[in-house]
C-alpha positions in Angstrom: 55.4 162.7 9.7 58.8 160.6 9.3 59.1 158.5 6.2 59.3 154.8 6.9 62.9 154.6 5.4 63.9 157.6 7.6 66.2 156.5 10.4 65.4 157.2 13.9 67.2 157.0 17.1 66.3 154.4 19.8 67.5 153.4 23.3 68.2 149.7 23.4 68.0 148.1 26.8 67.4 144.5 28.3 63.9 143.8 29.2 64.6 144.7 32.8 67.0 147.2 34.2 69.8 149.0 32.3 72.2 146.0 32.2 71.9 142.5 31.7 70.6 140.3 34.5 70.7 136.5 35.3 67.4 136.3 33.6 68.3 138.0 30.5 68.0 135.5 27.4 71.6 134.3 26.2 71.1 135.6 22.6 70.1 139.0 24.0 73.3 139.1 26.1 75.3 138.1 23.1 73.8 140.7 21.0 74.4 143.5 23.3 78.1 142.3 23.8 78.4 142.6 19.9 76.7 145.8 19.5 79.4 148.3 20.5 80.6 151.3 18.5 83.9 150.4 16.8 86.5 153.4 16.6 85.2 156.8 15.7 82.3 155.5 13.4 79.3 153.5 14.3 79.0 149.9 13.7 76.5 148.5 11.1 74.8 145.3 12.2 72.3 143.1 10.4 68.9 142.5 11.7 66.4 140.0 10.3 62.6 139.5 11.2 63.3 135.9 11.0 66.0 133.4 9.5 63.7 132.9 6.4 61.5 135.9 5.9 62.1 139.7 5.2 65.2 141.8 4.0 68.2 142.5 6.2 68.1 145.8 7.9 71.0 147.9 9.3 71.4 149.1 12.8 74.0 151.7 13.8 75.4 151.8 17.4 76.0 155.3 18.1 77.0 155.1 21.7 77.0 152.7 24.7 76.7 153.0 28.4 77.9 149.6 29.0 78.9 146.6 26.7 76.2 144.5 28.6 73.7 147.4 28.8 72.0 150.4 27.5 73.1 151.8 23.9 72.0 154.5 21.7 71.2 153.0 18.4 69.9 154.2 14.9 67.7 152.3 12.3 64.7 152.8 10.2 61.1 152.1 11.7 61.1 148.8 9.4 64.3 147.8 11.2 62.8 148.5 14.4 59.9 146.3 13.8 62.2 143.5 12.4 64.4 143.8 15.5 61.6 143.3 18.0 60.7 140.1 16.3 64.4 138.8 16.2 65.3 140.0 19.7 62.3 139.9 22.1 64.6 139.9 25.0 65.6 143.3 24.3 63.5 146.8 24.5 63.9 149.4 21.8 62.6 152.7 23.5 61.9 156.0 21.9 64.4 158.9 22.7 62.5 161.4 25.0 63.6 164.8 25.7 63.6 166.9 29.1 64.2 170.4 29.8 65.3 172.6 32.8 62.6 173.2 35.4 63.0 176.8 35.7 59.7 179.1 35.7 58.9 180.0 32.2 58.9 183.7 31.3 55.3 185.0 30.7 54.4 185.9 26.9 51.6 187.4 25.1 49.4 185.1 23.2 47.7 187.7 21.2 47.1 191.4 20.8 43.7 192.7 21.8 41.4 193.6 19.0 42.3 197.2 19.3 46.1 196.7 18.8 45.5 194.1 16.1 43.7 196.8 14.1 46.1 199.8 14.8 48.2 200.9 11.9 52.0 200.5 12.0 52.5 204.2 12.2 50.3 204.5 15.2 52.0 206.4 18.3 53.6 204.0 20.9 54.0 204.4 24.6 57.8 204.5 25.3 59.3 203.8 28.5 62.9 203.8 29.7 64.4 200.8 31.7 67.0 201.8 34.2 69.2 199.9 36.6 68.4 201.7 39.8 71.7 201.4 41.7 73.7 202.8 38.9 71.2 204.7 36.4 72.6 202.5 33.5 70.1 201.7 30.8 69.0 198.1 30.9 69.6 197.0 27.4 67.9 193.9 25.6 65.2 193.5 28.1 61.8 192.1 27.3 58.9 194.2 28.3 55.7 192.1 28.5 52.3 194.3 29.1 49.2 192.3 29.7 46.0 194.3 29.2 44.1 191.0 30.0 46.5 188.6 32.0 43.9 185.8 32.0 43.8 185.7 28.3 47.2 186.7 27.8 46.4 189.7 25.6 48.6 192.6 25.3 51.9 193.7 23.9 55.6 193.2 24.5 58.8 194.9 23.2 62.6 194.6 23.6 64.7 197.6 25.0 67.2 199.4 22.7 70.6 200.5 23.4 69.1 203.6 25.1 67.3 201.2 27.4 63.9 202.5 26.0 61.2 200.1 24.8 57.9 201.2 22.6 54.7 199.4 23.1 52.0 200.0 20.6 49.2 201.3 22.9 47.2 204.2 21.7 47.3 207.7 23.9 49.9 208.4 26.4 48.6 206.1 29.2 47.3 202.6 29.5 46.1 200.6 32.5 47.5 197.2 32.4 46.7 193.9 34.5 50.3 193.3 34.9 53.8 194.2 33.5 57.0 192.1 33.5 60.4 193.1 32.6 62.8 190.3 31.9 66.4 191.2 31.7 68.7 189.8 29.0 71.6 189.6 31.3 72.2 188.5 34.9 72.6 190.6 37.8 69.2 192.4 38.3 65.8 191.2 39.9 63.9 192.5 36.9 60.4 194.1 37.4 56.8 193.1 37.9 53.8 195.1 38.9 50.1 194.4 39.0 47.5 197.1 37.8 50.1 199.1 36.5 49.6 202.4 34.7 52.0 202.6 31.8 52.8 206.0 31.1 54.6 207.4 28.0 57.9 208.8 28.9 58.1 207.2 32.2 61.1 205.4 33.8 61.2 201.8 35.3 63.8 201.1 37.7 65.0 197.5 38.4 67.0 196.4 41.5 70.3 194.9 41.6 71.2 191.5 42.9 73.4 191.5 46.1 74.9 188.0 47.0 73.9 187.1 50.6 70.4 188.7 50.2 68.0 187.5 52.7 65.8 185.6 50.2 63.4 182.7 50.8 66.3 180.2 50.8 68.1 182.0 53.7 64.9 182.7 55.5 64.3 178.8 55.8 67.7 177.6 56.1 69.8 180.5 57.5 73.6 180.7 56.8 75.2 177.2 57.0 78.8 176.6 58.5 81.3 175.5 55.8 81.5 172.1 56.9 77.6 171.3 56.6 77.3 168.3 54.4 80.7 166.9 54.8 80.9 163.1 53.9 78.0 163.5 51.3 78.6 163.3 47.6 76.0 165.1 45.4 75.7 164.7 41.6 74.1 167.5 39.7 72.6 166.3 36.5 72.1 169.5 34.6 73.4 172.0 32.0 76.9 171.7 33.6 78.4 173.8 36.3 80.6 177.0 35.5 83.9 177.6 37.2 83.0 180.2 39.9 84.7 181.5 42.8 82.1 180.1 45.2 82.1 176.5 43.8 84.3 173.7 44.1 83.7 171.0 41.6 85.4 167.7 42.3 84.6 166.0 38.8 82.0 164.9 36.5 81.1 163.9 33.0 79.4 165.2 29.9 77.1 162.5 28.6 75.9 164.3 25.6 76.6 162.2 22.5 79.0 163.9 20.3 80.4 166.2 22.8 83.9 166.1 24.9 82.9 163.7 27.9 85.3 165.7 30.1 83.4 169.0 29.3 81.1 169.0 32.2 81.1 172.7 32.8 78.5 175.2 31.9 76.8 174.6 28.7 76.0 178.4 28.1 72.7 178.2 29.9 73.8 179.0 33.4 70.9 176.9 35.1 73.2 174.1 36.5 75.5 176.7 38.2 72.7 178.2 39.8 71.5 175.0 41.1 74.8 173.9 42.2 75.2 177.1 44.3 72.0 176.5 46.1 73.5 173.2 47.2 77.0 173.9 47.8 77.9 177.7 47.4 80.9 178.4 49.6 81.1 182.0 49.4 80.5 184.7 52.2 78.3 187.6 52.2 78.4 190.3 51.0 80.9 189.2 48.4 80.0 185.6 48.0 77.0 183.3 48.2 76.5 180.3 50.6 74.6 177.3 49.7 72.9 174.9 52.3 75.5 172.2 52.4 78.8 173.8 51.2 80.6 170.8 52.8 79.5 168.5 50.2 81.7 166.8 47.5 80.0 168.2 44.5 80.1 166.5 40.9 78.8 167.8 37.6 77.0 165.7 35.1 76.1 167.6 32.0 73.1 166.3 30.0 72.3 169.3 28.1 74.1 170.0 24.8 75.9 173.3 24.2 73.8 176.2 23.8 74.5 178.6 20.8 74.3 182.6 21.9 70.9 183.8 21.2 69.3 180.5 20.8 67.2 178.4 23.0 69.2 175.6 24.8 68.7 172.1 23.4 67.0 169.6 25.5 68.5 166.6 27.4 67.7 163.3 26.1 66.7 160.2 28.1 70.0 158.4 26.9 72.0 161.2 28.1 70.4 161.1 31.7 70.5 157.3 31.8 74.2 157.4 31.2 74.7 160.3 33.7 72.9 158.4 36.4 75.0 155.4 36.0 78.3 157.2 36.0 77.2 159.3 39.1 76.3 156.0 40.8 79.7 154.5 39.7 81.4 157.7 41.2 79.9 157.1 44.5 77.2 159.8 44.6 74.8 159.7 47.5 72.1 161.7 45.9 71.5 163.0 42.6 69.6 166.6 41.9 67.5 166.4 38.8 66.1 170.0 38.2 64.6 168.9 34.8 61.4 167.3 33.5 58.6 167.8 31.0 59.0 164.7 28.8 56.7 161.8 28.8 56.9 158.8 30.9 60.0 157.1 30.0 61.1 153.3 30.9 64.8 154.0 30.4 64.7 157.0 32.8 62.7 155.0 35.5 65.1 151.9 35.3 68.0 154.4 35.8 66.5 155.9 38.8 65.4 152.4 40.1 69.1 151.0 39.5 70.5 154.0 41.5 68.2 153.3 44.2 69.1 149.7 44.3 72.8 151.0 44.7 71.8 153.2 47.7 71.5 156.5 45.6 68.5 158.8 45.8 67.1 160.9 43.0 65.7 164.4 44.0 63.5 165.7 41.1 61.9 169.0 40.4 58.0 168.7 40.0 57.8 171.2 36.9 56.4 174.6 36.4 53.2 174.3 34.5 51.0 176.5 36.8 49.3 173.8 38.9 49.5 171.0 36.4 50.1 167.5 37.3 53.7 166.7 38.6 55.8 166.2 35.6 58.0 163.2 34.9 60.5 162.0 36.2 59.4 163.6 39.6 56.0 161.8 39.5 57.9 158.2 39.4 57.5 156.5 42.5 61.0 156.0 43.4 62.0 159.7 42.9 61.5 162.3 45.7 59.4 165.0 43.9 59.6 168.5 45.0 57.2 171.5 44.8 58.2 175.3 45.1 57.1 177.6 47.8 58.0 181.3 48.4 57.7 183.9 51.1 56.5 187.5 50.9 59.2 190.0 51.9 62.1 187.9 50.7 62.5 189.7 47.4 62.1 193.3 46.4 58.4 194.2 46.1 59.0 195.1 42.4 61.0 191.9 41.6 59.8 189.3 38.9 59.4 187.0 41.9 56.4 189.4 43.1 54.7 187.5 40.3 54.9 184.1 41.9 52.6 185.1 44.7 49.5 183.1 44.6 47.1 180.9 46.8 47.0 179.0 48.9 48.8 180.5 51.7 50.6 178.7 54.5 49.9 178.8 58.3 52.0 181.8 58.1 50.4 183.9 55.6 53.6 185.3 54.1 54.2 181.9 52.8 52.7 180.8 49.5 52.8 178.0 47.0 54.6 179.6 44.0 52.0 180.3 41.1 54.1 178.2 38.5 54.5 174.9 40.7 53.0 171.9 39.8 51.0 169.8 42.2 49.7 166.3 43.0 49.7 163.3 45.2 53.0 162.5 43.9 54.7 165.1 46.0 57.0 164.2 48.6 58.5 167.6 49.7 58.6 171.2 48.9 61.3 173.7 48.9 62.1 177.5 48.6 61.8 178.2 44.9 60.7 181.8 44.4 63.5 184.5 43.9 66.4 182.4 45.0 69.8 184.1 44.7 72.7 181.8 43.7 75.7 181.5 41.7 75.8 182.2 37.8 78.5 182.3 35.2 80.2 185.5 36.0 78.2 186.5 39.1 75.1 185.8 40.6 71.3 185.6 39.6 67.9 185.4 41.1 65.8 182.8 39.7 62.5 181.0 40.3 61.3 177.5 39.7 60.9 174.0 41.1 64.5 174.0 39.6 65.5 176.0 42.5 63.3 174.2 45.1 64.9 170.9 44.1 68.4 171.8 45.0 67.3 173.5 48.1 65.9 170.0 49.3 68.9 168.3 48.0 71.1 170.7 50.1 68.8 170.3 53.3 69.0 166.6 52.8 72.7 166.6 52.4 73.2 168.9 55.6 71.0 166.4 57.5 72.8 163.2 56.3 76.1 164.6 57.1 75.1 164.3 60.7 74.0 160.6 60.2 77.5 158.8 59.4 75.6 155.6 60.4 73.3 155.9 57.4 76.1 156.9 54.9 78.2 153.9 56.1 75.4 151.3 55.1 75.8 149.0 52.3 75.1 150.7 49.0 71.9 149.0 48.3 68.1 149.7 48.4 68.1 149.5 52.2 70.6 152.3 52.5 68.6 154.7 50.0 65.1 153.8 52.0 67.0 154.9 55.3 68.1 158.0 53.7 64.7 158.7 52.3 63.1 158.0 55.6 65.5 160.4 57.5 64.7 163.3 55.0 61.0 162.7 55.1 60.9 162.4 58.8 62.8 165.8 59.2 60.1 167.6 57.0 57.9 170.4 58.7 54.6 171.1 57.2 54.1 175.0 56.2 50.2 174.4 56.3 49.4 173.5 52.9 47.7 170.5 51.8 49.8 167.4 50.9 49.2 167.8 47.2 50.9 171.1 47.4 53.7 170.3 49.9 54.1 166.6 50.2 55.5 166.1 53.8 56.5 169.6 53.9 60.0 171.4 53.9 62.7 169.2 55.1 65.9 169.6 57.4 65.2 173.1 58.8 
């Protein structure tokens, strides 16, 4: 628990919206105008509960979106309480964190009772992991072997330089409920199987990814011409976009506090690069990868901090997201792709999405990947277009990790399925292909699954559709324009045969 005298960060905003309005009290407007960072160091300001009571408390202004708008500040909880009395015309909101909406790797919760009691010297079952196309060992891959998948009982191990991984099961053979192999580097499909016999000394082959593979994205949308989406500007609010032969990044901004604002490229995670390729990849198979709307103007807004090698990537703060949305609107974006979520409801993010909508800009947001849980925030916000993930049997190798996404319900065509990881609920607007999607990745190509992938599929389909409606794009940049865009996108959707709580209106723009 934080001490009362320990400083905390807050998002400072007017009572409505992200910037002052005509109805904002004069004293609140004056305070925001004075509360700006000075030079390299934050500006200390004095806050008092009232003119006659209580000690003065310091506020540090760390960063500012606008002189008359949202700011990131730091103060103690006592100072925050005093501030709320002194400035009731302003809001102090907690900093909330969000994460990429990629499908999580499955992990073992606990060893079975037999494994837990086994001595450290007990014999282990060793398997060799190999890249099928080359015979090279798969190094550093994580093998997750479930003896009881429902309760997540089993064992896991990491392959060594030889490609071998040893799992602490007694005997020379073990029947598994399921087995997953997660590669540590991109370029392969990984491995998945149900009802698998793990045999000591066996070899597991993993398939190599080939750009242009006929995955679920290409099944639904085919190969777009290079001018598809021309005239539409898309902002990808994510982990940054790497320089890649198949991508043309026109510009962007890094809104992570303390980092170089001009470094809007890949943070080390690769997620934003994969997302960007789904929307706007300009390559040609078999050497390159084509997105759904390669003709769009692509901009990158990095809200996730730089990732250290071997460490889990940092989250994105609501402040960084608010600043990115504000900048993307100012840059003239038409649509914003937010393949992120997982934080609690946040007024700051809601207001930024609403401000964007009021300026004619749509936010398309991933529904989240918590195995049929409720739609996550900010996708569940009423002014977002929330996207679930579907897949299709036969659009990935039978042994690929994506095979683990296959689950009920099935669509009208029984090959179509709602991905096992996808969140669901009445807030859903649309669905998109999100299981085993091949796209750009730093240094090459990767297959990934998640509502993170379904979201840019919908964004790309929407951009391709709107590129053919210049009359909508030419409308004044206000809420009416955003409503017209949303109406056209939703009207283009085709049901795959799922209930609305699984697919919303269906898959758009085919």
